[in-house]
MDTraj code that builds the backbone (N, CA, C; nanometers):
import mdtraj as md
import numpy as np

residues = "MET PRO TRP TYR ILE LYS THR GLU GLN PHE SER ALA PRO ALA HIS THR MET GLY HIS HIS LEU ALA ALA HIS GLY ARG TRP VAL ARG GLN GLN GLN GLN GLU GLY ARG ASP MET VAL SER GLY TYR LEU VAL ASP GLY LYS GLY GLN PRO GLY GLY GLY GLY LEU LEU ILE LEU GLU ALA GLU ASN TYR GLU ALA ALA LEU ALA LEU ILE GLN GLY ASP PRO MET ILE LEU SER GLY CYS VAL GLU TRP ARG LEU GLN GLY TRP ILE PRO ALA VAL GLY ASP LEU TYR LEU GLN PRO PRO LYS LYS PRO".split()
xyz = np.array([
    [-4.6428, -4.4908, 1.6580],
    [-4.5565, -4.5334, 1.7522],
    [-4.5090, -4.6431, 1.6766],
    [-4.3851, -4.6853, 1.7589],
    [-4.2885, -4.7741, 1.6729],
    [-4.3608, -4.9510, 1.6735],
    [-4.3352, -5.0378, 1.6152],
    [-4.3676, -5.1616, 1.5910],
    [-4.2618, -5.2629, 1.6575],
    [-4.2874, -5.3598, 1.6977],
    [-4.2180, -5.4517, 1.7409],
    [-4.2427, -5.5869, 1.7122],
    [-4.1641, -5.6720, 1.6993],
    [-4.2101, -5.8490, 1.6631],
    [-4.1333, -5.8944, 1.7592],
    [-4.2476, -6.0033, 1.8271],
    [-4.1851, -6.1458, 1.9088],
    [-4.1722, -6.2860, 1.8162],
    [-4.0605, -6.3075, 1.7940],
    [-4.1044, -6.4570, 1.7317],
    [-4.0553, -6.5343, 1.8445],
    [-4.0928, -6.6646, 1.8398],
    [-4.1078, -6.7932, 1.9210],
    [-4.0621, -6.9134, 1.8384],
    [-4.0331, -6.9833, 1.9069],
    [-4.0072, -7.1619, 1.8847],
    [-4.0822, -7.2297, 2.0009],
    [-4.1552, -7.3211, 1.9687],
    [-4.1937, -7.4096, 2.0601],
    [-4.0603, -7.5084, 2.1169],
    [-4.0574, -7.5138, 2.2518],
    [-3.9470, -7.5693, 2.3344],
    [-4.0380, -7.7031, 2.3983],
    [-4.1590, -7.7054, 2.3704],
    [-4.1990, -7.8226, 2.4211],
    [-4.2858, -7.8930, 2.3114],
    [-4.3278, -8.0242, 2.3499],
    [-4.4228, -8.0848, 2.2122],
    [-4.5091, -8.0249, 2.1870],
    [-4.5648, -7.9989, 2.0565],
    [-4.6883, -7.9082, 2.0125],
    [-4.8127, -7.9617, 2.0917],
    [-4.8191, -8.1015, 2.0994],
    [-4.9508, -8.1646, 2.1841],
    [-4.9618, -8.1469, 2.2893],
    [-4.8629, -8.0681, 2.3802],
    [-4.8733, -8.0242, 2.5256],
    [-4.9206, -7.8519, 2.5363],
    [-4.9423, -7.8361, 2.3874],
    [-4.9147, -7.6288, 2.3989],
    [-5.0767, -7.5837, 2.3919],
    [-5.1735, -7.6882, 2.3703],
    [-5.2797, -7.6288, 2.3914],
    [-5.3616, -7.5279, 2.4897],
    [-5.3456, -7.5757, 2.5980],
    [-5.3918, -7.4871, 2.7257],
    [-5.2900, -7.3519, 2.7097],
    [-5.1775, -7.3278, 2.6589],
    [-5.0865, -7.2468, 2.6686],
    [-5.1548, -7.1625, 2.5405],
    [-5.1443, -7.1763, 2.4490],
    [-5.2360, -7.1221, 2.3185],
    [-5.3465, -7.0709, 2.3772],
    [-5.4199, -7.1397, 2.4306],
    [-5.5974, -7.0783, 2.4720],
    [-5.5497, -6.9596, 2.5487],
    [-5.4494, -6.9925, 2.6385],
    [-5.4604, -6.8493, 2.7582],
    [-5.3492, -6.7262, 2.6644],
    [-5.2717, -6.7639, 2.5755],
    [-5.2323, -6.6546, 2.4861],
    [-5.3585, -6.5987, 2.4004],
    [-5.4336, -6.6709, 2.3452],
    [-5.5089, -6.5797, 2.2457],
    [-5.5788, -6.5152, 2.3326],
    [-5.6567, -6.5458, 2.4744],
    [-5.7330, -6.4498, 2.5416],
    [-5.6492, -6.3363, 2.5935],
    [-5.5187, -6.3335, 2.6151],
    [-5.4138, -6.2260, 2.6532],
    [-5.4036, -6.1354, 2.5304],
    [-5.3927, -6.1706, 2.4352],
    [-5.4153, -6.0914, 2.2748],
    [-5.5278, -5.9952, 2.2796],
    [-5.6469, -6.0768, 2.2757],
    [-5.7686, -6.0283, 2.2742],
    [-5.8003, -5.9476, 2.3763],
    [-5.7599, -5.9593, 2.5140],
    [-5.7713, -5.8544, 2.6001],
    [-5.6914, -5.7536, 2.5774],
    [-5.5583, -5.7701, 2.5356],
    [-5.4628, -5.6651, 2.4985],
    [-5.5392, -5.5539, 2.4107],
    [-5.5853, -5.6318, 2.2717],
    [-5.6618, -5.5693, 2.2030],
    [-5.7935, -5.4947, 2.2467],
    [-5.8756, -5.5324, 2.3585],
    [-5.9670, -5.5008, 2.3900],
    [-5.9218, -5.3465, 2.4813],
    [-5.7791, -5.3507, 2.5051],
    [-5.7492, -5.2455, 2.6023],
    [-5.6980, -5.1146, 2.5204],
    [-5.6980, -5.1565, 2.3693],
    [-5.6559, -5.0382, 2.3125],
    [-5.5149, -5.0748, 2.2067],
    [-5.4526, -5.1724, 2.2633],
    [-5.3369, -5.1945, 2.1894],
    [-5.3476, -5.2700, 2.0479],
    [-5.2550, -5.2120, 1.9643],
    [-5.2435, -5.2639, 1.8236],
    [-5.1410, -5.3814, 1.8420],
    [-5.2279, -5.5217, 1.8245],
    [-5.1569, -5.6279, 1.8146],
    [-5.2167, -5.7520, 1.7658],
    [-5.1338, -5.8253, 1.6718],
    [-5.1824, -5.9646, 1.6287],
    [-5.1014, -6.0521, 1.6362],
    [-5.1492, -6.1848, 1.6548],
    [-5.0586, -6.2725, 1.6842],
    [-5.1072, -6.4195, 1.5973],
    [-5.0104, -6.5038, 1.5605],
    [-5.0628, -6.5970, 1.4682],
    [-4.9499, -6.7064, 1.4383],
    [-4.9515, -6.8602, 1.4050],
    [-4.8719, -6.9516, 1.3657],
    [-4.7887, -6.9113, 1.2541],
    [-4.6764, -6.9725, 1.2746],
    [-4.5986, -7.0023, 1.1594],
    [-4.6108, -7.1300, 1.0980],
    [-4.6423, -7.1350, 0.9805],
    [-4.6734, -7.2593, 0.9054],
    [-4.5479, -7.3314, 0.8173],
    [-4.5508, -7.4388, 0.7892],
    [-4.4485, -7.4575, 0.6948],
    [-4.5172, -7.4917, 0.5520],
    [-4.4332, -7.5206, 0.4391],
    [-4.4687, -7.5317, 0.3312],
    [-4.6202, -7.5754, 0.2876],
    [-4.6518, -7.6574, 0.3690],
    [-4.7849, -7.7462, 0.3281],
    [-4.9121, -7.6839, 0.4466],
    [-4.8341, -7.5700, 0.4922],
    [-4.9689, -7.4719, 0.5780],
    [-4.9945, -7.5276, 0.7030],
    [-4.8882, -7.6226, 0.7462],
    [-4.8952, -7.6917, 0.8849],
    [-4.8332, -7.5883, 0.9741],
    [-4.8966, -7.6092, 1.1429],
    [-4.8345, -7.5190, 1.1953],
    [-4.6748, -7.5873, 1.2259],
    [-4.5775, -7.4765, 1.2211],
    [-4.4422, -7.5127, 1.2544],
    [-4.3590, -7.5320, 1.3727],
    [-4.4535, -7.5171, 1.4844],
    [-4.3835, -7.5312, 1.6065],
    [-4.3352, -7.3732, 1.6341],
    [-4.4036, -7.2804, 1.6002],
    [-4.3480, -7.1210, 1.6643],
    [-4.4709, -7.0512, 1.6078],
    [-4.4485, -6.9344, 1.6686],
    [-4.5449, -6.8092, 1.6221],
    [-4.4866, -6.6832, 1.6244],
    [-4.5652, -6.5623, 1.5695],
    [-4.5015, -6.4507, 1.5627],
    [-4.6194, -6.3603, 1.6271],
    [-4.5731, -6.2539, 1.7026],
    [-4.6633, -6.1278, 1.7740],
    [-4.6334, -6.0242, 1.6845],
    [-4.7087, -5.9240, 1.6460],
    [-4.6912, -5.7969, 1.5960],
    [-4.7509, -5.7081, 1.6825],
    [-4.6771, -5.6126, 1.7333],
    [-4.7359, -5.5081, 1.8438],
    [-4.6577, -5.3720, 1.8043],
    [-4.7365, -5.2668, 1.8542],
    [-4.7141, -5.1274, 1.8912],
    [-4.6789, -5.0891, 2.0280],
    [-4.5582, -5.0302, 2.0339],
    [-4.5551, -4.9763, 2.1922],
    [-4.4727, -4.8603, 2.1700],
    [-4.4497, -4.7820, 2.2938],
    [-4.3640, -4.6542, 2.2840],
    [-4.2501, -4.6563, 2.2511],
    [-4.2035, -4.7861, 2.3085],
    [-4.0430, -4.8051, 2.3035],
    [-4.0088, -4.9738, 2.3413],
    [-3.8725, -4.9703, 2.3017],
    [-3.8536, -5.1238, 2.3236],
    [-3.8807, -5.1803, 2.4662],
    [-3.8523, -5.0835, 2.5799],
    [-3.8501, -5.1457, 2.6968],
    [-4.0353, -5.1795, 2.7304],
    [-4.1191, -5.0737, 2.6900],
    [-4.2534, -5.0946, 2.6834],
    [-4.2822, -5.2260, 2.6520],
    [-4.2204, -5.2358, 2.5064],
    [-4.2894, -5.3513, 2.4631],
    [-4.2380, -5.4973, 2.5240],
    [-4.1096, -5.4682, 2.5918],
    [-4.0922, -5.5937, 2.6591],
    [-4.1316, -5.6146, 2.7584],
    [-4.1860, -5.5336, 2.8545],
    [-4.2641, -5.5299, 2.9673],
    [-4.4086, -5.5785, 2.9264],
    [-4.4551, -5.5635, 2.8526],
    [-4.5914, -5.6122, 2.7986],
    [-4.5835, -5.7623, 2.7666],
    [-4.5014, -5.8133, 2.6717],
    [-4.4778, -5.9489, 2.6433],
    [-4.4274, -6.0345, 2.7182],
    [-4.3819, -5.9775, 2.8416],
    [-4.3339, -6.0575, 2.9593],
    [-4.4650, -6.0950, 3.0315],
    [-4.5896, -6.0310, 3.0026],
    [-4.7179, -6.1095, 3.0317],
    [-4.7871, -6.1954, 2.9848],
    [-4.7105, -6.2095, 2.8449],
    [-4.7560, -6.3066, 2.7388],
    [-4.7716, -6.4660, 2.8259],
    [-4.8795, -6.5209, 2.8248],
    [-4.8911, -6.6638, 2.9021],
    [-4.7663, -6.7240, 2.8150],
    [-4.7559, -6.7383, 2.6830],
    [-4.6739, -6.8382, 2.6065],
    [-4.5235, -6.8019, 2.6796],
    [-4.4703, -6.6587, 2.7116],
    [-4.3478, -6.6740, 2.7763],
    [-4.3740, -6.7093, 2.9365],
    [-4.4567, -6.6874, 2.9678],
    [-4.4872, -6.7382, 3.1199],
    [-4.4771, -6.8645, 3.1612],
    [-4.5060, -6.9455, 3.0413],
    [-4.4982, -7.0959, 3.0579],
    [-4.3872, -7.1687, 3.0565],
    [-4.2899, -7.1026, 2.9826],
    [-4.1542, -7.1193, 2.9726],
    [-4.1559, -7.1944, 2.8634],
    [-4.2549, -7.2599, 2.7788],
    [-4.2678, -7.3730, 2.6526],
    [-4.1970, -7.2952, 2.5260],
    [-4.1641, -7.1742, 2.5198],
    [-4.1316, -7.1240, 2.3915],
    [-3.9798, -7.0524, 2.4148],
    [-3.8822, -7.0650, 2.3208],
    [-3.7948, -6.9635, 2.3264],
    [-3.8165, -6.8442, 2.2344],
    [-3.7917, -6.7367, 2.2832],
    [-3.8688, -6.6094, 2.2093],
    [-3.7557, -6.4908, 2.1791],
    [-3.7949, -6.4366, 2.0994],
    [-3.6858, -6.3160, 2.0772],
    [-3.8006, -6.1893, 2.0177],
    [-3.7643, -6.0528, 2.0945],
    [-3.8305, -5.9459, 2.0736],
    [-3.7386, -5.8440, 1.9992],
    [-3.7662, -5.8185, 1.8938],
    [-3.7000, -5.7044, 1.7950],
    [-3.8018, -5.6031, 1.7646],
    [-3.7290, -5.4821, 1.7320],
    [-3.7897, -5.3631, 1.6781],
    [-3.8108, -5.3788, 1.5422],
    [-3.9202, -5.2993, 1.4479],
    [-3.9617, -5.3207, 1.2999],
    [-3.9539, -5.1939, 1.2526],
    [-3.8957, -5.1771, 1.1660],
    [-3.9310, -5.0599, 1.0838],
    [-3.9825, -5.0826, 0.9225],
    [-4.0916, -5.0603, 0.9250],
    [-4.1630, -5.0849, 0.7840],
    [-4.0952, -4.9944, 0.6840],
    [-4.0725, -5.0059, 0.5917],
    [-3.9912, -4.9571, 0.4949],
    [-4.1210, -4.9357, 0.3463],
    [-4.1545, -4.9979, 0.3212],
    [-4.2146, -5.0333, 0.2025],
    [-4.3421, -5.0873, 0.2390],
    [-4.4694, -5.0383, 0.1495],
    [-4.5668, -5.0943, 0.1757],
    [-4.6639, -5.0867, 0.2816],
    [-4.7800, -5.1066, 0.2710],
    [-4.8488, -5.0817, 0.3955],
    [-4.9458, -5.2390, 0.4477],
    [-4.9689, -5.2826, 0.5791],
    [-4.9909, -5.3841, 0.5877],
    [-5.1256, -5.3942, 0.6723],
    [-5.1998, -5.4235, 0.6578],
    [-5.3397, -5.4488, 0.7455],
    [-5.3155, -5.5531, 0.8423],
    [-5.3105, -5.5472, 0.9537],
    [-5.2823, -5.6593, 1.0877],
    [-5.3575, -5.7371, 1.1336],
    [-5.4984, -5.6649, 1.1336],
    [-5.6075, -5.7065, 1.1852],
    [-5.6681, -5.8642, 1.1573],
    [-5.6893, -5.9554, 1.1874],
    [-5.7322, -6.0809, 1.1299],
    [-5.8742, -6.0209, 1.1002],
    [-5.9832, -6.1023, 0.9922],
    [-6.0811, -6.0607, 0.9550],
    [-6.1904, -6.0975, 1.0979],
    [-6.2833, -6.0290, 1.1442],
    [-6.3714, -6.0866, 1.2458],
    [-6.4385, -6.2144, 1.1916],
    [-6.4534, -6.3044, 1.2610],
    [-6.5760, -6.4408, 1.2510],
    [-6.7201, -6.3917, 1.2698],
    [-6.8187, -6.4192, 1.1811],
    [-6.9039, -6.4029, 1.1840],
    [-6.9863, -6.4636, 1.3334],
])
top = md.Topology()
chain = top.add_chain()
for i, resn in enumerate(residues, 1):
    res = top.add_residue(resn, chain, resSeq=i)
    for name in ("N", "CA", "C"):
        top.add_atom(name, md.element.get_by_symbol(name[0]), res)
traj = md.Trajectory(xyz[None], top)
């Protein structure tokens, strides 16, 4: 299946994002439990500090299916991010996208 990338930039102050981020994390885990290949994380600055945005990588049958899926993402539903969805065609290399499980 094709890969898609959602990039987002916070449009609200970071200190107000906690409950939206928690809801987003639950949503991603639910998608994974339902068998969807998806991983999400923070964009960070040169010092490793969150930089006010995030990245979500997912597989979907087509762009329309990816768009329909991410429109249920709590980060989008909250209205506190500006986002963009693009298709992604890996050209070179291999990437393991699932974060390590915590003990």
